[in-house]
All heavy atoms as an XYZ file, in Angstrom:
855
protein
N      29.981   -102.544     13.199
C      30.945   -102.291     12.208
C      31.455   -100.940     12.410
O      30.900   -100.074     13.001
C      30.156   -102.339     11.022
C      28.710   -102.224     11.347
C      28.523   -102.613     12.728
N      32.730   -100.735     11.935
C      33.410    -99.368     12.107
C      32.745    -98.262     11.337
O      32.119    -98.613     10.174
C      34.887    -99.762     11.697
C      34.725   -100.842     10.819
C      33.557   -101.617     11.373
N      32.797    -97.035     11.774
C      32.286    -95.875     11.006
C      33.285    -95.501      9.923
O      34.394    -94.984     10.324
C      31.875    -94.843     11.977
C      31.294    -93.627     11.327
O      31.000    -93.774     10.073
O      31.178    -92.574     11.985
N      33.056    -95.769      8.646
C      33.879    -95.405      7.584
C      33.716    -94.076      7.033
O      34.601    -93.601      6.217
C      33.871    -96.373      6.474
C      34.179    -97.885      6.907
C      34.010    -98.816      5.632
C      35.521    -98.098      7.475
N      32.723    -93.457      7.513
C      32.437    -92.028      6.853
C      33.442    -91.044      7.015
O      33.839    -90.403      6.124
C      31.034    -91.506      7.476
N      34.131    -90.841      8.136
C      35.154    -89.882      8.299
C      36.385    -89.990      7.368
O      36.788    -89.107      6.749
C      35.654    -89.900      9.741
C      34.394    -90.417     10.438
C      33.795    -91.427      9.624
N      36.890    -91.211      7.377
C      37.953    -91.486      6.561
C      37.652    -91.443      5.058
O      38.502    -91.017      4.257
C      38.659    -92.859      6.935
C      37.884    -94.025      6.455
C      40.044    -92.890      6.393
N      36.429    -91.919      4.704
C      35.919    -91.666      3.356
C      35.952    -90.335      2.854
O      36.274    -89.913      1.775
C      34.614    -92.358      3.162
C      34.656    -93.860      3.010
C      33.228    -94.508      2.952
N      33.263    -95.817      2.722
C      32.280    -96.691      3.066
N      31.252    -96.366      3.742
N      32.400    -97.967      2.714
N      35.399    -89.395      3.761
C      35.294    -87.974      3.406
C      36.746    -87.402      3.100
O      36.819    -86.665      2.193
C      34.613    -87.147      4.533
C      33.080    -87.202      4.509
C      32.496    -86.215      5.478
N      32.927    -86.388      6.902
C      32.386    -87.075      7.732
N      31.283    -87.922      7.359
N      32.829    -87.306      9.032
N      37.590    -87.820      4.030
C      39.014    -87.299      3.810
C      39.558    -87.766      2.582
O      40.367    -87.053      1.817
C      39.811    -87.568      4.987
C      39.409    -86.961      6.298
C      40.228    -87.231      7.485
N      39.737    -86.317      8.641
C      38.988    -86.781      9.545
N      38.598    -87.983      9.643
N      38.764    -85.912     10.545
N      39.400    -89.032      2.324
C      39.885    -89.707      0.972
C      39.336    -89.119     -0.186
O      40.016    -88.853     -1.135
C      39.703    -91.078      0.968
C      40.696    -91.946      1.760
C      40.170    -93.436      1.940
C      42.155    -91.935      1.112
N      37.985    -88.706     -0.027
C      37.345    -88.077     -1.152
C      38.023    -86.798     -1.504
O      38.229    -86.312     -2.572
C      35.867    -87.896     -0.860
C      34.997    -87.323     -1.996
C      33.550    -87.178     -1.617
O      33.175    -87.415     -0.443
O      32.726    -87.142     -2.676
N      38.218    -86.023     -0.465
C      38.928    -84.664     -0.647
C      40.229    -84.819     -1.249
O      40.657    -84.084     -2.190
C      39.026    -83.911      0.695
N      41.110    -85.883     -0.714
C      42.390    -86.067     -1.147
C      42.348    -86.413     -2.650
O      43.036    -86.011     -3.553
C      43.151    -87.174     -0.405
C      44.549    -87.467     -0.925
C      45.486    -86.382     -0.939
C      45.058    -88.816     -0.019
N      41.382    -87.316     -3.046
C      41.276    -87.854     -4.363
C      40.927    -86.613     -5.237
O      41.519    -86.433     -6.445
C      40.218    -88.852     -4.451
C      39.858    -89.297     -5.903
C      38.737    -90.248     -6.049
O      37.603    -90.092     -5.210
O      38.745    -91.060     -6.918
N      40.029    -85.665     -4.914
C      39.555    -84.545     -5.667
C      40.817    -83.701     -5.966
O      41.038    -83.188     -7.198
C      38.472    -83.821     -4.945
N      41.505    -83.368     -4.952
C      42.795    -82.691     -5.116
C      43.806    -83.231     -6.067
O      44.365    -82.595     -7.057
C      43.520    -82.412     -3.777
O      42.659    -81.723     -2.866
C      44.893    -81.730     -3.981
N      44.066    -84.525     -5.923
C      44.924    -85.238     -6.917
C      44.476    -85.308     -8.335
O      45.175    -85.255     -9.308
C      45.339    -86.710     -6.295
C      46.069    -86.613     -5.106
C      46.180    -88.109     -4.413
C      47.476    -86.003     -5.202
N      43.076    -85.493     -8.507
C      42.568    -85.524     -9.859
C      42.719    -84.223    -10.574
O      42.682    -84.135    -11.793
C      41.173    -85.932     -9.809
C      40.947    -87.371     -9.569
C      39.523    -87.844     -9.795
N      39.329    -89.223     -9.343
C      39.491    -90.239    -10.090
N      39.925    -90.048    -11.366
N      39.291    -91.563     -9.720
N      42.798    -83.081     -9.833
C      43.006    -81.803    -10.471
C      44.438    -81.519    -10.943
O      44.688    -80.598    -11.752
C      42.656    -80.646     -9.550
C      41.080    -80.630     -9.226
C      40.874    -79.580     -8.070
O      41.773    -78.916     -7.643
O      39.607    -79.507     -7.760
N      45.401    -82.415    -10.539
C      46.870    -82.209    -10.807
C      47.189    -83.156    -11.903
O      47.115    -84.321    -11.698
C      47.694    -82.430     -9.540
C      49.040    -82.188     -9.710
O      49.618    -82.094    -10.892
O      49.714    -81.946     -8.619
N      47.615    -82.721    -13.135
C      47.977    -83.522    -14.157
C      49.177    -84.453    -13.868
O      49.392    -85.365    -14.657
C      48.212    -82.576    -15.295
C      48.633    -81.279    -14.708
C      47.692    -81.255    -13.279
N      49.785    -84.210    -12.754
C      51.042    -85.036    -12.542
C      50.557    -86.387    -11.781
O      51.414    -87.242    -11.605
C      52.081    -84.326    -11.657
C      52.642    -83.152    -12.376
C      53.757    -82.546    -11.587
O      53.876    -82.797    -10.361
O      54.403    -81.498    -12.219
N      49.335    -86.451    -11.432
C      48.870    -87.616    -10.793
C      47.723    -88.304    -11.599
O      46.856    -87.572    -12.207
C      48.217    -87.355     -9.387
C      49.332    -86.837     -8.433
C      49.657    -85.510     -8.158
C      50.256    -87.741     -7.863
N      50.826    -85.538     -7.405
C      51.189    -86.754     -7.061
C      50.472    -88.982     -7.709
C      52.155    -87.263     -6.236
C      51.566    -89.464     -6.860
C      52.308    -88.644     -6.276
N      47.570    -89.659    -11.463
C      46.591    -90.383    -12.143
C      45.956    -91.222    -11.044
O      46.552    -91.804    -10.260
C      47.232    -91.332    -13.165
C      46.312    -91.886    -14.145
C      47.054    -92.701    -15.149
O      48.179    -92.958    -15.093
N      46.338    -93.119    -16.152
N      44.664    -91.023    -10.924
C      43.769    -91.710     -9.828
C      43.007    -92.782    -10.468
O      42.393    -92.642    -11.410
C      42.931    -90.780     -9.053
C      42.333    -91.416     -7.886
C      43.870    -89.631     -8.458
N      42.941    -93.937     -9.882
C      42.208    -95.157    -10.429
C      41.183    -95.581     -9.465
O      41.307    -95.532     -8.186
C      43.262    -96.418    -10.548
C      44.427    -95.973    -11.397
C      45.642    -95.705    -10.825
C      44.255    -95.977    -12.744
C      46.809    -95.243    -11.646
C      45.422    -95.609    -13.627
C      46.520    -95.346    -12.963
N      39.993    -96.087    -10.070
C      39.786    -96.092    -11.512
C      39.354    -94.703    -12.028
O      39.198    -93.661    -11.191
C      38.517    -97.020    -11.640
C      37.962    -96.911    -10.279
C      38.926    -96.652     -9.198
N      39.462    -94.561    -13.300
C      39.228    -93.227    -13.818
C      37.779    -92.734    -13.582
O      37.488    -91.539    -13.312
C      39.330    -93.254    -15.345
N      36.836    -93.570    -13.329
C      35.317    -93.338    -13.117
C      34.873    -94.153    -11.963
O      34.252    -95.060    -12.045
C      34.529    -93.462    -14.290
C      34.804    -92.480    -15.390
C      33.933    -92.600    -16.605
O      32.686    -93.092    -16.434
O      34.444    -92.437    -17.713
N      35.380    -93.668    -10.779
C      35.024    -94.393     -9.510
C      33.619    -94.307     -9.127
O      32.939    -93.324     -9.534
C      35.900    -93.947     -8.490
C      36.209    -92.461     -8.815
C      36.117    -92.511    -10.353
N      33.072    -95.265     -8.239
C      31.794    -95.056     -7.634
C      31.871    -94.081     -6.590
O      32.847    -93.574     -6.186
N      30.633    -93.866     -6.011
C      30.547    -92.796     -4.921
C      31.268    -93.368     -3.581
O      31.281    -94.571     -3.331
C      29.066    -92.782     -4.676
C      28.416    -93.935     -5.211
C      29.301    -94.331     -6.301
N      31.853    -92.538     -2.893
C      32.653    -92.820     -1.802
C      31.828    -93.699     -0.672
O      32.419    -94.534     -0.054
C      33.362    -91.765     -1.048
C      34.803    -91.538     -1.706
C      35.036    -90.571     -2.692
C      35.919    -92.379     -1.496
N      36.325    -90.731     -2.972
C      36.939    -91.843     -2.298
C      36.114    -93.339     -0.709
C      38.119    -92.307     -2.255
C      37.425    -93.922     -0.695
C      38.407    -93.449     -1.511
N      30.640    -93.424     -0.550
C      29.833    -94.062      0.423
C      29.597    -95.528      0.161
O      29.266    -96.378      0.996
C      28.446    -93.488      0.664
C      27.438    -93.647     -0.430
N      27.383    -92.858     -1.587
C      26.541    -94.576     -0.595
C      26.495    -93.321     -2.337
N      25.907    -94.339     -1.713
N      30.131    -96.017     -0.972
C      30.043    -97.417     -1.401
C      31.367    -98.020     -1.678
O      31.573    -99.143     -2.022
C      29.237    -97.517     -2.633
C      27.752    -97.026     -2.552
C      26.885    -97.192     -3.783
N      26.957    -98.639     -4.008
C      26.305    -99.201     -4.989
N      25.756    -98.463     -5.982
N      26.347   -100.616     -5.206
N      32.448    -97.207     -1.344
C      33.858    -97.699     -1.498
C      34.530    -97.988     -0.312
O      34.242    -97.529      0.800
C      34.700    -96.577     -2.306
C      34.077    -96.382     -3.638
C      34.686    -95.079     -4.285
N      36.248    -95.097     -4.445
C      36.868    -93.985     -4.941
N      36.320    -92.919     -5.228
N      38.109    -94.180     -4.978
N      35.464    -98.822     -0.394
C      36.404    -99.133      0.702
C      37.277    -97.903      0.980
O      37.627    -97.196     -0.122
C      37.252   -100.413      0.530
C      36.449   -101.716      0.398
C      37.357   -102.825      0.121
C      35.841   -102.021      1.931
N      37.874    -97.715      2.095
C      38.725    -96.553      2.306
C      40.209    -96.844      1.750
O      41.128    -96.904      2.556
C      38.652    -96.314      3.857
C      38.270    -97.645      4.313
C      37.492    -98.434      3.437
N      40.299    -96.905      0.409
C      41.430    -97.164     -0.229
C      41.574    -96.171     -1.538
O      40.680    -96.102     -2.168
C      41.578    -98.593     -0.678
C      42.793    -98.909     -1.525
C      41.470    -99.556      0.527
N      42.681    -95.642     -1.764
C      42.938    -94.816     -2.895
C      44.089    -95.333     -3.644
O      45.167    -95.597     -3.047
C      43.212    -93.347     -2.416
C      43.164    -92.296     -3.467
C      41.920    -92.324     -4.251
C      43.705    -90.939     -3.000
N      43.910    -95.504     -4.826
C      44.919    -95.983     -5.855
C      45.326    -94.884     -6.746
O      44.450    -94.355     -7.502
C      44.463    -97.346     -6.598
N      46.630    -94.753     -6.870
C      47.077    -93.623     -7.749
C      48.449    -93.970     -8.249
O      49.158    -94.925     -7.903
C      46.996    -92.305     -7.050
C      48.009    -92.223     -5.693
C      48.967    -91.156     -5.757
C      47.053    -92.072     -4.624
N      48.924    -93.093     -9.211
C      50.309    -93.197     -9.750
C      50.688    -91.820    -10.232
O      49.817    -91.014    -10.574
C      50.266    -94.155    -10.955
N      52.070    -91.694    -10.220
C      52.477    -90.311    -10.646
C      52.973    -90.450    -12.048
O      53.556    -91.563    -12.311
C      53.717    -89.741     -9.672
N      52.887    -89.579    -12.923
C      53.339    -89.607    -14.196
C      54.830    -89.792    -14.193
O      55.498    -89.032    -13.468
C      52.948    -88.450    -15.044
O      53.418    -87.188    -14.530
C      51.426    -88.229    -15.169
N      55.391    -90.791    -14.958
C      56.720    -90.888    -15.206
C      57.648    -91.270    -13.960
O      58.791    -91.211    -13.915
C      57.505    -89.589    -15.813
C      56.784    -89.292    -17.113
C      57.243    -87.936    -17.601
O      58.516    -87.607    -17.349
O      56.585    -87.409    -18.600
N      56.993    -91.683    -12.795
C      57.661    -92.158    -11.508
C      57.220    -93.461    -11.160
O      55.943    -93.610    -10.941
C      57.512    -91.189    -10.392
C      58.265    -91.532     -9.191
C      57.951    -89.721    -10.853
N      58.123    -94.402    -11.026
C      57.669    -95.691    -10.582
C      56.908    -95.643     -9.190
O      57.522    -95.027     -8.241
C      58.861    -96.612    -10.558
C      59.994    -95.905    -11.499
C      59.490    -94.309    -11.332
N      55.865    -96.420     -9.037
C      55.223    -96.321     -7.725
C      56.009    -96.935     -6.635
O      55.877    -96.508     -5.494
C      53.741    -97.072     -7.942
C      52.770    -96.226     -8.816
C      53.962    -98.491     -8.371
N      56.874    -97.849     -6.854
C      57.654    -98.567     -5.920
C      58.491    -97.402     -5.283
O      58.857    -97.422     -4.092
C      58.471    -99.726     -6.371
O      59.228    -99.372     -7.456
N      59.164    -96.667     -6.221
C      59.990    -95.388     -5.692
C      59.214    -94.516     -4.810
O      59.676    -94.073     -3.802
C      60.625    -94.878     -6.899
C      61.561    -93.703     -6.544
C      61.556    -95.887     -7.646
N      58.017    -94.204     -5.408
C      57.220    -93.278     -4.582
C      56.936    -93.786     -3.135
O      56.976    -93.083     -2.239
C      55.915    -92.980     -5.310
C      55.844    -91.935     -6.414
C      54.566    -91.892     -7.141
C      56.182    -90.569     -5.801
N      56.516    -95.072     -3.225
C      56.303    -95.813     -1.919
C      57.507    -95.530     -0.933
O      57.359    -95.295      0.245
C      55.948    -97.094     -2.008
N      58.743    -95.774     -1.373
C      59.907    -95.639     -0.595
C      60.244    -94.292     -0.132
O      60.447    -94.015      1.048
C      61.279    -96.029     -1.490
O      61.046    -97.461     -1.694
N      59.888    -93.298     -0.980
C      59.991    -91.846     -0.531
C      59.000    -91.499      0.464
O      59.379    -90.773      1.337
C      60.009    -90.961     -1.789
C      61.231    -90.946     -2.708
C      61.012    -90.090     -3.877
C      62.470    -90.378     -1.867
N      57.797    -92.025      0.327
C      56.717    -91.620      1.227
C      57.152    -92.152      2.607
O      56.886    -91.575      3.744
C      55.347    -92.119      0.836
C      54.794    -91.374     -0.321
C      53.527    -92.182     -0.927
C      54.451    -90.084     -0.092
N      57.706    -93.420      2.629
C      58.074    -94.006      3.851
C      59.050    -93.141      4.666
O      59.069    -93.145      5.910
C      58.527    -95.395      3.585
N      59.878    -92.411      3.964
C      60.809    -91.605      4.554
C      60.188    -90.379      5.277
O      60.751    -89.804      6.132
C      61.777    -91.035      3.573
C      62.812    -92.164      2.998
C      63.698    -91.670      2.014
O      63.796    -90.407      1.788
N      64.279    -92.566      1.294
N      58.881    -90.134      4.911
C      58.133    -89.036      5.428
C      57.099    -89.555      6.462
O      56.303    -88.986      7.056
C      57.327    -88.261      4.363
C      58.126    -87.470      3.474
N      58.525    -86.223      3.695
C      58.807    -87.735      2.368
C      59.193    -85.772      2.727
N      59.321    -86.628      1.866
N      57.226    -91.027      6.797
C      56.409    -91.588      7.791
C      55.044    -92.011      7.297
O      54.105    -92.311      7.838
N      54.868    -91.991      5.936
C      53.680    -92.451      5.255
C      53.832    -93.791      4.720
O      54.731    -94.092      3.825
C      53.357    -91.412      4.066
C      51.971    -91.803      3.363
C      53.097    -90.067      4.673
N      52.974    -94.674      5.206
C      53.093    -96.184      4.710
C      52.212    -96.225      3.568
O      50.898    -96.031      3.822
C      52.662    -96.988      5.866
C      53.697    -96.846      6.996
N      54.999    -97.350      6.944
C      53.521    -96.212      8.228
C      55.574    -97.083      8.123
N      54.775    -96.347      8.913
N      52.674    -96.594      2.406
C      51.768    -96.987      1.234
C      52.405    -98.263      0.588
O      53.517    -98.480      0.688
C      51.998    -95.783      0.293
N      51.622    -98.799     -0.193
C      52.126    -99.998     -1.045
C      52.277    -99.572     -2.471
O      51.315    -98.989     -2.904
C      51.160   -101.135     -0.906
C      51.586   -102.095      0.118
C      50.765   -103.329      0.097
N      51.410   -104.254     -0.737
C      50.981   -105.505     -1.024
N      49.805   -105.880     -0.564
N      51.597   -106.399     -1.791
N      53.308    -99.839     -3.063
C      53.454    -99.526     -4.445
C      53.789   -100.729     -5.288
O      54.701   -101.570     -4.918
N      53.082   -100.994     -6.439
C      53.432   -102.164     -7.217
C      52.110   -102.661     -7.715
O      51.030   -101.933     -7.878
N      52.088   -103.968     -8.158
C      50.957   -104.539     -8.927
C      49.946   -105.071     -7.849
O      48.976   -105.495     -8.352
C      51.493   -105.682     -9.771
C      52.244   -105.247    -10.965
C      52.965   -106.347    -11.647
C      51.567   -104.445    -11.853
N      50.171   -104.951     -6.514
C      49.177   -105.406     -5.601
C      48.670   -106.838     -5.738
O      47.571   -107.119     -5.509
C      48.049   -104.373     -5.546
C      48.433   -103.005     -5.598
C      49.156   -102.364     -4.483
O      49.010   -102.884     -3.279
N      50.010   -101.507     -4.644
N      49.373   -107.653     -6.206
C      49.062   -109.222     -6.365
C      47.911   -109.235     -7.385
O      47.235   -110.263     -7.345
C      48.695   -109.774     -5.095
S      50.053   -109.826     -3.991
N      47.816   -108.299     -8.277
C      46.708   -108.302     -9.150
C      47.293   -107.627    -10.609
O      46.682   -106.581    -10.855
C      45.537   -107.585     -8.726
N      48.202   -108.200    -11.156
C      48.744   -107.467    -12.555
C      47.633   -107.297    -13.495
O      47.633   -106.230    -14.147
C      49.824   -108.388    -12.965
C      49.666   -109.728    -12.225
C      48.842   -109.352    -10.969
N      46.731   -108.120    -13.623
C      45.713   -108.113    -14.633
C      44.742   -106.883    -14.358
O      44.313   -106.155    -15.168
C      44.892   -109.367    -14.786
C      45.717   -110.480    -15.430
O      46.726   -110.197    -16.140
O      45.461   -111.613    -15.325
N      44.451   -106.826    -13.017
C      43.431   -105.585    -12.644
C      44.197   -104.327    -12.869
O      43.724   -103.410    -13.380
C      43.098   -105.860    -11.204
C      42.293   -104.634    -10.676
C      42.351   -107.100    -10.940
N      45.520   -104.204    -12.511
C      46.192   -102.941    -12.705
C      46.234   -102.618    -14.287
O      46.106   -101.462    -14.574
C      47.681   -103.109    -12.115
S      47.760   -103.039    -10.262
N      46.547   -103.683    -15.079
C      46.568   -103.477    -16.504
C      45.096   -102.884    -16.859
O      45.044   -102.060    -17.767
C      46.958   -104.754    -17.243
N      44.174   -103.579    -16.474
C      42.651   -103.142    -16.815
C      42.436   -101.719    -16.364
O      41.747   -101.038    -17.065
C      41.668   -104.052    -16.261
C      41.702   -105.384    -16.922
O      42.318   -105.672    -18.020
O      40.976   -106.391    -16.432
N      43.056   -101.297    -15.262
C      42.762   -100.009    -14.827
C      43.657    -98.912    -15.650
O      43.304    -97.736    -15.489
C      43.269    -99.806    -13.250
C      42.271   -100.498    -12.335
C      43.055   -100.436    -10.949
C      41.077    -99.792    -12.218
N      44.493    -99.424    -16.403
C      45.310    -98.514    -17.159
C      46.743    -98.139    -16.437
O      47.444    -97.237    -16.732
N      47.184    -99.084    -15.503
C      48.169    -98.929    -14.792
C      49.180   -100.189    -14.915
O      49.271   -100.930    -13.776
C      48.002    -98.513    -13.251
N      49.604   -100.576    -15.936
C      50.337   -101.837    -16.170
C      51.581   -102.061    -15.323
O      52.066   -103.115    -15.035
C      50.673   -101.808    -17.616
C      50.709   -100.369    -18.003
C      49.795    -99.677    -17.237
N      52.187   -100.811    -14.731
C      53.331   -100.888    -13.941
C      52.957   -100.805    -12.510
O      53.804   -100.802    -11.590
C      54.375    -99.739    -14.149
C      54.861    -99.852    -15.521
C      55.824    -98.727    -15.849
N      55.608    -97.455    -15.171
C      56.431    -96.537    -15.149
N      57.621    -96.600    -15.804
N      56.079    -95.424    -14.507
N      51.587   -100.856    -12.184
C      51.046   -100.929    -10.763
C      50.625    -99.505    -10.265
O      50.518    -98.582    -11.070
N      50.156    -99.584     -9.017
C      49.518    -98.357     -8.332
C      50.202    -98.163     -7.030
O      50.859    -99.111     -6.558
C      48.072    -98.456     -8.280
C      47.294    -98.540     -9.636
C      47.593    -99.643     -7.295
N      50.105    -96.938     -6.564
C      50.382    -96.626     -5.198
C      49.079    -96.673     -4.467
O      48.223    -95.955     -4.851
C      51.042    -95.222     -5.114
C      51.493    -94.737     -3.711
C      52.719    -95.484     -3.251
C      51.730    -93.279     -3.758
N      49.044    -97.529     -3.431
C      47.828    -97.766     -2.534
C      47.914    -97.113     -1.217
O      48.773    -97.520     -0.429
C      47.495    -99.177     -2.520
C      46.131    -99.396     -1.901
C      45.738   -100.870     -1.950
N      46.434   -101.471     -0.816
C      46.880   -102.762     -0.709
N      46.331   -103.569     -1.579
N      47.426   -103.182      0.411
N      46.982    -96.173     -0.994
C      46.910    -95.573      0.237
C      45.646    -96.102      0.982
O      44.572    -96.076      0.506
C      46.704    -94.054      0.129
C      47.869    -93.283     -0.511
C      47.506    -91.925     -0.735
C      49.105    -93.362      0.301
N      45.820    -96.653      2.168
C      44.847    -97.226      2.944
C      45.036    -96.787      4.388
O      45.539    -97.423      5.214
C      44.805    -98.799      2.821
O      43.752    -99.257      3.647
N      44.409    -95.516      4.636
C      44.774    -94.932      5.941
C      44.049    -95.568      7.140
O      42.981    -96.200      6.891
C      44.259    -93.422      5.760
C      43.261    -93.538      4.702
C      43.602    -94.595      3.795
N      44.480    -95.452      8.237
C      43.798    -95.831      9.539
C      42.570    -95.122      9.604
O      42.339    -93.993      9.221
C      44.687    -95.698     10.521
C      45.763    -94.676     10.191
C      45.831    -94.767      8.700
N      41.515    -95.810     10.247
C      40.196    -95.139     10.407
C      40.167    -93.970     11.176
O      39.240    -92.956     11.104
C      39.187    -96.064     10.970
C      38.896    -97.395     10.099
C      37.917    -98.293     10.695
C      38.502    -97.055      8.668
N      41.246    -93.772     12.121
C      41.197    -92.589     12.932
C      42.244    -91.368     12.322
O      42.568    -90.659     13.014
C      41.694    -92.982     14.287
C      43.022    -93.556     14.396
O      43.638    -93.830     13.398
O      43.580    -93.719     15.526
N      42.552    -91.587     11.023
C      43.420    -90.683     10.459
C      42.840    -89.180     10.517
O      41.578    -89.131     10.120
C      43.786    -91.024      9.122
N      43.491    -88.266     10.856
C      42.949    -86.877     11.132
C      43.137    -86.015      9.811
O      43.863    -86.435      8.768
C      43.619    -86.225     12.208
O      44.991    -85.913     12.025
N      42.624    -84.720      9.870
C      42.771    -83.879      8.758
C      44.240    -83.579      8.620
O      44.819    -83.497      7.458
C      41.960    -82.555      8.902
C      40.479    -82.682      8.747
O      40.024    -83.729      8.049
O      39.750    -81.858      9.390
N      44.934    -83.340      9.699
C      46.355    -83.182      9.728
C      47.158    -84.289      9.233
O      48.065    -84.118      8.387
C      46.935    -82.933     11.164
C      46.383    -81.660     11.781
C      44.791    -81.742     12.378
O      44.339    -82.934     12.576
O      44.273    -80.734     12.378
N      46.836    -85.570      9.546
C      47.461    -86.745      8.749
C      47.189    -86.701      7.221
O      48.240    -86.863      6.486
C      46.838    -87.973      9.220
C      47.060    -88.221     10.692
O      48.078    -87.797     11.316
O      46.218    -88.941     11.402
N      46.085    -86.357      6.683
C      45.890    -86.367      5.276
C      46.610    -85.048      4.715
O      47.120    -85.219      3.605
C      44.362    -86.199      4.990
C      43.745    -87.495      4.918
C      43.253    -88.154      6.139
C      43.530    -88.118      3.752
C      42.631    -89.351      5.983
C      42.904    -89.396      3.652
C      42.497    -89.981      4.862
N      46.823    -83.896      5.413
C      47.590    -82.850      4.853
C      49.038    -83.268      4.829
O      49.705    -82.846      3.843
C      47.388    -81.659      5.836
N      49.538    -83.953      5.856
C      50.810    -84.520      5.748
C      51.039    -85.530      4.611
O      52.193    -85.489      3.886
C      51.119    -85.219      7.035
C      52.616    -85.650      7.246
C      52.922    -86.067      8.670
N      52.022    -87.114      9.185
C      52.314    -88.430      8.906
N      53.252    -88.794      8.239
N      51.463    -89.301      9.382
N      50.184    -86.309      4.292
C      50.187    -87.264      3.204
C      50.325    -86.500      1.864
O      51.144    -86.804      0.969
C      48.996    -88.264      3.071
C      48.965    -88.974      1.880
C      49.157    -89.319      4.297
N      49.377    -85.454      1.708
C      49.437    -84.700      0.479
C      50.641    -83.984      0.383
O      51.283    -84.015     -0.811
C      48.211    -83.720      0.565
C      48.185    -82.763     -0.849
C      48.024    -83.670     -2.043
C      46.929    -81.919     -0.652
N      51.256    -83.398      1.335
C      52.601    -82.731      1.213
C      53.615    -83.716      0.890
O      54.492    -83.465      0.124
C      52.906    -82.166      2.711
O      51.969    -81.083      2.871
C      54.300    -81.474      2.611
N      53.708    -84.877      1.537
C      54.593    -85.941      1.289
C      54.494    -86.475     -0.201
O      55.569    -86.655     -0.752
C      54.523    -87.126      2.210
N      53.374    -86.597     -0.698
C      53.107    -86.988     -2.113
C      53.824    -85.891     -3.037
O      54.460    -86.227     -3.942
C      51.653    -87.146     -2.500
C      50.939    -88.560     -1.850
C      49.422    -88.269     -2.059
C      51.468    -89.708     -2.722
N      53.382    -84.679     -2.778
C      53.972    -83.694     -3.682
C      55.512    -83.414     -3.589
O      56.045    -83.414     -4.477
C      53.269    -82.299     -3.183
C      51.835    -82.243     -3.714
C      51.182    -80.900     -3.228
N      49.891    -80.842     -3.897
C      48.996    -80.028     -3.380
N      49.170    -79.312     -2.290
N      47.677    -79.935     -4.031
N      55.983    -83.759     -2.389
C      57.451    -83.555     -2.219
C      58.151    -84.749     -2.937
O      59.144    -84.536     -3.459
C      57.875    -83.546     -0.743
C      57.534    -82.271     -0.106
C      57.863    -82.286      1.443
O      58.126    -83.214      2.146
N      57.704    -81.109      1.972
N      57.540    -86.034     -2.693
C      58.215    -87.161     -3.400
C      58.169    -86.980     -4.931
O      59.154    -87.269     -5.533
C      57.397    -88.455     -2.937
N      57.016    -86.431     -5.389
C      56.777    -86.276     -6.852
C      57.851    -85.251     -7.367
O      58.607    -85.471     -8.405
C      55.470    -85.792     -7.182
C      55.208    -85.622     -8.672
C      55.494    -86.720     -9.609
N      55.166    -86.409    -11.006
C      56.154    -85.990    -11.757
N      57.442    -85.816    -11.370
N      55.837    -85.732    -13.026
N      58.013    -84.205     -6.646
C      58.962    -83.107     -7.014
C      60.291    -83.564     -6.977
O      61.158    -83.114     -7.791
C      58.716    -81.875     -6.034
N      60.695    -84.396     -6.005
C      62.086    -84.994     -5.917
C      62.492    -85.664     -7.093
O      63.604    -85.622     -7.562
C      62.175    -85.794     -4.618
O      61.911    -84.924     -3.455
C      63.484    -86.488     -4.554
N      61.563    -86.405     -7.780
C      61.763    -87.245     -8.824
C      61.551    -86.556    -10.201
O      61.779    -87.164    -11.162
C      60.928    -88.527     -8.658
C      61.306    -89.271     -7.443
C      60.318    -90.402     -7.159
C      62.725    -89.815     -7.611
N      60.865    -85.470    -10.247
C      60.578    -84.701    -11.474
C      61.764    -84.330    -12.200
O      62.906    -84.107    -11.650
C      59.670    -83.623    -11.284
């Protein structure tokens, strides 16, 4: 099986940064420990549709899915009735890749604020 530890560590750091910023909402509100999670991060920006965020991220070369993820009831249960932005990085994503994603997220959010 693939080693998920490196990408999980990077996602954990990204998640912690986004949780400190009131302009972002990370789901679920109380997640389990990263060593038991898939390498996927679900989030939303306050007052900005996730589909628009996904489009802006694509302009920065960051591929993300925005919407109900074929699970509208789950999104509603998470507290995201309009959907989430889902980041699922490749297993070989580097620290530089994650820094680029964080910059792109902040720029996309700022563009729409």
